[in-house]
C-alpha positions in Angstrom: 76.8 95.6 -6.9 79.6 98.1 -6.3 83.0 97.1 -5.2 84.0 97.4 -1.6 86.1 100.5 -0.8 87.5 98.8 2.4 90.1 96.0 2.0 88.4 93.0 3.6 90.1 89.7 4.1 88.9 86.2 3.2 90.3 82.7 3.5 89.2 80.3 0.6 90.0 76.7 0.6 90.3 74.4 -2.4 91.7 77.1 -4.8 93.7 74.9 -7.1 91.0 75.1 -9.7 87.2 75.3 -10.4 85.0 77.1 -7.9 87.8 77.9 -5.4 90.0 79.5 -8.0 87.3 81.5 -9.7 86.2 82.9 -6.3 89.8 83.8 -5.5 90.1 85.8 -8.7 86.7 87.3 -8.6 87.1 88.6 -5.0 90.5 89.9 -5.6 89.1 91.9 -8.6 86.6 93.5 -6.0 89.3 94.5 -3.7 89.3 91.8 -1.2 92.5 90.5 0.3 92.3 86.8 -0.8 94.1 84.0 0.9 93.6 81.3 -1.6 94.6 78.0 0.1 95.3 74.7 -1.6 95.9 71.2 -0.4 99.2 70.7 -2.3 102.2 72.9 -2.0 102.8 72.8 -5.8 99.4 74.5 -6.2 100.1 77.0 -3.5 103.4 77.9 -5.2 101.4 78.4 -8.6 98.9 80.7 -6.9 101.7 82.6 -5.1 103.2 83.2 -8.5 99.7 84.6 -9.6 100.0 87.2 -6.8 97.8 85.5 -4.2 98.8 84.7 -0.6 98.3 80.9 -0.6 98.8 79.1 2.5 98.8 75.4 2.4 95.6 74.0 4.1 94.6 70.3 3.7 91.5 69.5 5.6 92.8 66.1 6.3 95.9 67.4 8.0 95.2 69.2 11.3 98.8 70.7 11.4 98.2 72.4 8.1 95.0 73.8 9.4 96.6 75.3 12.4 99.7 76.7 10.5 97.7 77.8 7.4 95.5 79.9 9.5 98.2 81.2 11.7 99.9 82.4 8.4 96.7 84.3 7.4 96.3 85.9 10.8 99.9 87.0 10.8 99.4 88.8 7.6 96.2 90.5 8.6 97.2 91.5 12.1 94.9 88.9 13.7 91.7 89.6 11.9 89.6 87.7 9.2 86.4 89.1 7.7 85.3 85.9 6.0 85.9 82.2 5.5 84.8 80.2 2.5 84.9 76.5 3.0 85.0 75.0 -0.4 87.6 72.1 -0.9 86.0 68.7 -1.2 86.1 65.5 -3.3 83.8 62.6 -4.2 84.2 58.8 -4.2 81.8 57.4 -6.8 80.4 54.1 -6.2 77.5 52.0 -4.7 77.2 52.2 -1.0 77.5 48.4 -0.8 81.0 48.7 -2.4 82.2 51.5 -0.3 84.8 50.5 2.3 84.3 52.1 5.6 87.8 53.4 5.6 86.9 55.3 2.4 84.0 56.8 4.2 86.2 57.8 7.1 88.7 59.5 4.8 86.1 61.5 2.8 84.4 62.6 6.1 87.9 63.9 7.3 88.4 66.0 4.2 84.8 67.1 3.4 83.5 67.5 6.9 85.6 67.1 10.0 88.4 69.4 8.5 85.7 72.1 7.7 84.4 72.0 11.3 88.0 72.2 12.7 88.9 75.2 10.5 85.5 77.0 11.2 86.0 76.5 15.0 89.4 78.0 14.8 88.1 81.0 12.9 85.0 81.7 15.2 87.2 83.1 18.0 88.8 85.5 15.7 85.4 86.8 14.5 83.9 87.0 18.0 86.9 89.2 19.1 86.4 91.6 16.1 82.6 91.5 16.5 81.7 90.4 13.0 82.3 87.9 10.2 81.0 85.7 7.5 81.3 82.0 7.3 80.1 80.5 3.9 80.1 76.8 3.3 79.9 75.3 -0.2 77.4 72.5 -0.2 75.7 71.0 -3.2 72.4 70.0 -4.7 73.5 66.6 -3.4 73.0 68.1 0.1 69.4 68.4 -0.8 68.5 65.2 -2.6 70.3 61.9 -3.0 71.4 60.3 -6.2 72.7 56.8 -7.0 76.5 56.2 -7.0 77.2 59.3 -4.9 76.6 58.0 -1.4 79.9 59.0 0.2 79.8 62.6 -1.1 76.2 62.9 -0.3 76.7 61.8 3.3 79.2 64.5 3.8 77.0 67.1 2.3 73.9 66.0 4.4 76.1 66.3 7.6 77.4 69.7 6.4 73.8 71.0 5.9 72.8 70.0 9.4 75.9 71.4 11.1 75.7 74.7 9.2 72.0 75.2 9.8 72.7 74.6 13.5 75.6 77.0 13.6 73.6 79.7 11.9 70.9 79.4 14.5 73.5 79.5 17.4 75.1 82.6 15.9 71.9 84.7 15.9 73.0 86.5 18.9 76.2 87.7 17.2 77.1 89.5 14.0 78.7 86.4 12.6 76.6 85.4 9.4 76.5 81.7 8.3 75.6 80.8 4.8 75.3 77.8 2.6 75.9 77.9 -1.2 74.2 75.1 -3.1 75.8 74.6 -6.5 74.6 72.1 -9.1 76.6 70.9 -12.1 79.5 73.4 -12.4 82.5 73.2 -14.9 85.5 72.0 -13.0 87.9 69.1 -12.6 85.6 67.5 -10.0 84.7 64.4 -12.1 88.3 63.9 -13.0 89.5 64.0 -9.5 86.6 61.7 -8.5 87.8 59.1 -11.0 91.2 58.9 -9.1 89.3 58.2 -5.7 87.1 55.6 -7.4 90.1 53.7 -8.6 91.6 53.8 -5.2 88.8 52.5 -3.2 86.0 50.7 -5.3 86.7 47.2 -6.5 83.9 47.4 -9.0 84.9 44.3 -11.0 84.1 42.1 -7.9 80.8 43.9 -7.3 77.4 42.1 -8.1 76.7 45.5 -9.8 79.7 45.2 -12.2 77.5 45.3 -15.3 75.8 48.5 -13.9 79.2 50.1 -13.3 80.3 49.2 -16.9 77.2 50.5 -18.5 76.6 53.5 -16.4 79.2 55.0 -14.0 82.3 54.1 -16.0 81.0 55.8 -19.1 80.3 58.9 -17.0 83.7 58.9 -15.4 85.8 58.2 -18.4 84.2 58.1 -21.8 82.2 61.4 -21.2 84.8 63.0 -18.9 85.2 66.0 -21.2 81.4 66.4 -22.0 79.6 69.1 -20.1 76.6 68.1 -18.1 73.2 69.4 -19.1 72.5 72.8 -17.3 76.2 72.9 -16.4 77.4 76.5 -15.6 80.9 78.0 -15.3 82.4 78.5 -11.9 81.7 82.3 -12.1 78.0 81.5 -11.4 78.9 80.4 -8.0 81.2 83.4 -7.5 78.2 85.7 -8.1 76.3 84.1 -5.3 79.3 84.0 -3.1 79.7 87.8 -3.6 76.1 88.5 -2.4 76.6 86.2 0.5 79.7 88.1 1.6 78.7 91.6 0.8 75.0 91.9 1.4 74.0 93.5 4.8 71.6 90.6 5.5 72.7 87.5 3.5 70.3 84.7 2.6 70.7 81.4 4.6 71.0 79.6 1.2 72.0 80.5 -2.2 71.0 78.2 -5.1 73.1 77.9 -8.2 72.0 76.1 -11.5 68.5 75.1 -12.5 68.7 71.5 -11.1 69.3 73.0 -7.6 66.3 75.2 -7.8 64.1 72.4 -9.2 65.3 69.8 -6.6 64.8 72.1 -3.7 61.2 72.7 -5.0 60.5 69.0 -5.7 61.7 67.9 -2.3 59.3 70.2 -0.6 56.2 69.2 -2.6 56.6 65.5 -3.5 56.2 62.5 -1.3 59.4 60.6 -0.8 58.5 57.7 -3.3 57.6 60.2 -5.9 61.0 62.2 -5.4 62.9 58.8 -5.6 61.3 58.2 -8.9 62.3 61.5 -10.3 65.9 61.4 -9.1 66.3 57.8 -10.1 65.4 58.8 -13.7 68.6 61.1 -13.6 
């Protein structure tokens, strides 16, 4: 696909590393004016030093959403061609061990903040008559897996809200798209371990032995080992480019073989059979 000749603008969240950082670099190389936001100011400073405009946006901080977007619009003259909601985290652990306050916290960052930023961007896109809203979901927005209940709950909610928004925007030229990655090389697992330590009292759980034999090994002993079928973040960026630059983007873009496979299986298998497949890992 050829590069754009016009300089379009995009706001990307969660750009400190991984999918967000690769997207920021890839789109800048294609001529986009990239606003690469991060949750922590230190990461914003690092991206500023790399030549990006990097407003601080923390989905769990309403003031940062408001001021971050205002900073973007001030530099574009009040326009924004695209929004890529990306920043998110996980809290590994069994649902029965998940404190409700932990669930509230992850929904604030993975869902409510996305909704708040999206609602603030839509009037801008309505005024200019066009726009793209791309939400980064997950294979775990399609099928469940053990130990991932908190993250999955936010992605299932995101899927439903995004599908509804897409339907409601059919009478406009604002296109709404989901990207569905599977295993992607990033710091996601390392960051998830920190939230696990904060919220999950696994040693007091009736599943303590299962934690020790399964989840803990994944979070720590194998933290540097790539998952099977894992792809680099640039695989997501390639799909994002199509979602942003195609005249008629697809509603969903799948990334990695597990995502294609799970989408197929969830449509053809009865629930019990799908449960057996995903339980096998």
